[in-house]
N, C-alpha and C positions, 0 to 999 in steps of 0.2 A: 416448260420448259419437261417433256418426260426422260427426264435421265434413265442410262446404265450404270454400273456403277463405277466403271472407267469413266465415260463422262459429267459423274459429279466428280468422279476426282481431278479431274481435270479443272474444273467447275472452280473447283474448291482449293488448288494449288494456286489458282489465276489471282485470286481474288485475295487470297493468302503473300501474294508476291508483292500486288497494288496498293494494300495495307498499311505492308510494311514499308515499301519506299512510302506513302506517306504520312507513317506515323514518322520515321529516322528522316525527312526530305530531302531522301536522296533518289535520285533517278534508277525505279530499276529495266531489264531488259524488257522486250515486248511479250504479251503472254500469249503471241498464236501460237508456237511451238506448245501450247495445250492447248487450248481452243478452237486453232484453225484462224485460217484470215477474216472468213465470209460468214462465219457460223453464229450467224446473228441471235439464236434460243441459247446459244450456249455463252454470248458475247453480255445479252442484258440478262442470263443468270448469275451471271456474275457483276455482272452493278447490283444486283438487287441483294446479294449477300454484302456486298457493301455498305448499300445503304441499310439494309435491316445494322448491322453493323453501326454505325453512325447512330441511327434511330436511340441503339437501342443505349447508347454514349453517351446517350441527353441531346441528341440535334432535334432538329424539328423541320419536318419538311417541307416547303409553303410554296413552289410551284414544278414547274418544267424548261428545261432552255427544252431549243428546238437549236441545233450544231450539222454542219454542214448543206445549210441553203442558198450558200452564195455558190455561181459556175467558180465563180476565181476562188475563195475558199477551196473549191473540192478537186480545184487541178490546181493546186500548194498543196495536197495532202494527197493529191494519188486516189482519190473516192471518187466513185460514180450517182452518194443517195443519200441522203438526212437521216440523222439519227437522233435522240433525244435522254436528256441526263435529269437527277433529277437536284433542285435545292433548295441547300439547306438554311438556316435563319441565320445560321452563325456565316454564310455568306456575301451578306449584305451589306457596302458602304452605302452611308449617305454623299450625294453629290458635295466634292469636294473636300471628301476625304483625303487625309495620307495616309495609304497603306501598307505597312510594312510589306518590303523588298520580299522580302521570302516569307509571303505569310503564302502565297502560290508557289506552285514548282517552274521553272521557266516560262515562267510569261507572256501570253502573245493576249492583246489589247482590239474587242470587234468594235463597234458602233451598230445598234439598232434599236428595232423599238422595241417595247414589253408591255404587253398588253396585262390588267387587272381588270380579273374575270368578276360577275354580279353576277351570274348563274351556273349551277351545273352542267357537261356536256357530258351524259350519262348517256342518255335516248336520242332517238333520231336517227334519221340523216348525217349528222354530225357534219356539215358544209359549208360554207363560206356566208351563208344567208344566218345559219342557226351560229355561225360562229359571234361574227355579227352584232346578232343578236342579244350573245351572252356577256356581252363584253362591257367592263362598265367602264372604262379610261384606256389610255396610252398616254403611256412618258418615254419619251427618252432615253435610252442608258447604253451601257456601256458594257461587256460581258470584257470581266480576263479571266482566259480560258489559260489554263495549267498541264500542262503532260505526266503525269509520276511515271511515264516511260521512257529512258537514259535518247534524249536526242530529237523528240518530238519523232521516233522512228518507230512511227503508226499503220500498220493497216484501220481496217474498218473493225474489226475485230478489235483489236487493241483500244480505240477509243470507244466506242461503245462500251465495253468490260471497265474501264478508268470513267465512268463516268460522262462521256459523251465526251472530255477535259477538260468538263466543268469545274474552275476556281472561285471564281465571288463576281460580286457585280454592284454596278452604282444603277441607282437610277434619279430621272431629274427629279426637276422639282412641278413641273410646270405640266398639268392633267387637261387632256381632248379628249370630250368625247369624240364620236365617230361619226356623230350628226357635225362633228365641223372638223374632220380631220378623213379622208380619204387615201389607208397606206399604203398603199401602192406607186400613190403620187407625189413623196416627198425623197428627197432628197439628200443628203447624208456629206460630209467633211470631215473629216476626222485631221488633225493635229498632235505631234509631239511634241513638246519643246517649240511649241510655234512656229514649226513645218509640215505642212499638210506632205498625209503618207495614204492617207485613204478614200478614194469618194463614192462613190454610185449611190442607189432608189431604190425603192421597194419593191419593182417590179426585179432585182436581183435578191431578191430573195424569193426562190421558188415561183417567180411568176408578180408575189401581191403575200405580202405576210400573212391575213388569212386565210388564203390558201395553208401555208404553213400549218398556222394553227389549227389546219382545220384534218388536212395530215396528225399531227399529236393526237389529236382527238379523237379518233380514230382510232385510230397507233396503240393511245394511251388504253382505249379501252379491250382492244384486243389482250392488252397485256395486266387485265382484268384491276386496273387502277388509273381509271379515270378522270380528266381535271373535274374540278372544287372549284365552286362560287369562294371566293376570297385568293386564292391562288393567283400566284404574278406565269406570269408567259415572256420568258425570254421568246422572238418567233422568228431571231438568225439573223445572220449577217447582212447586213445591207451594203458591204465595199472588201477587202481582201481585210483581216487580221494581220498583224503587226508585234515585234519583240519589244520591249519595252526593257529600260536599262534603271537600276538604282538613280533614286535622284528625277526622274521624268513625268515630265507636266505631259498630261490625253484632255485633249478637250474633242465631243465629237459635237456638230452643231447641225439638228436637222428639223429641216424647214415644217411651220407648223407646228411645233414636239420645242424650241428654242435651245438649250445647247443641257448636256452635261459634262461633267469633266474628274478628274482623281488624278493625288498625285501617288508616285510610289517610294517611301524616304530611303533614308541608308542606313546601314544598318547601322553608322558613326551616331545616327539621331538618336536624341531621349523623347 
């Protein structure tokens, strides 16, 4: 983004506000008063400044997440287009792990397909066919979304600036190549403490999770940070995301990919 002095100041103030919320664990007011509701260049500039800070503090970028791909989630948050955020190495948890409840602010969980890339996505049309050829394997995944903005009171600009509301993620253990899996045809059921709270299918993710990754590949290239071999891509929710409470156990079953689970430990657990 080519920033004026005033917009550069607003971007910096928004980044500082979100960084302080992340460091303190206290959610902050929205940042749309600084960068607007729908100014995506400004919002992604904030996201980039926060990414730079995390990398400078020792975190390593390991992939991207696509957000707002499901009509159900778009309706939940009052937006009408996808966005993307950055995945860092310290966001990853193993299947079945216990995650400290306070590790993610205002956590909500959604189930999706994650893809691990075998090839860069830099040149060419970056369409679904090229994405399919670039994927090494797919796994079931849970994304733990979190918002540094108090009460999840977010516009599109707020969530983009806040790294697309990324918090943490969990990858399942069953790897499948795309020779053995058609992502748009999968079905998903997610339960919390044994009660089903979210269902959906591959078509709920922009019509096809591979189309979502193609959108990301083109958009990431436009922003100057294309997708690379070895990176993890969380392709977007297959159904509504759901809030969790301390002690909650979450499990998602995705046809063809098996299950993936996580538990949120209580504050008094050691």
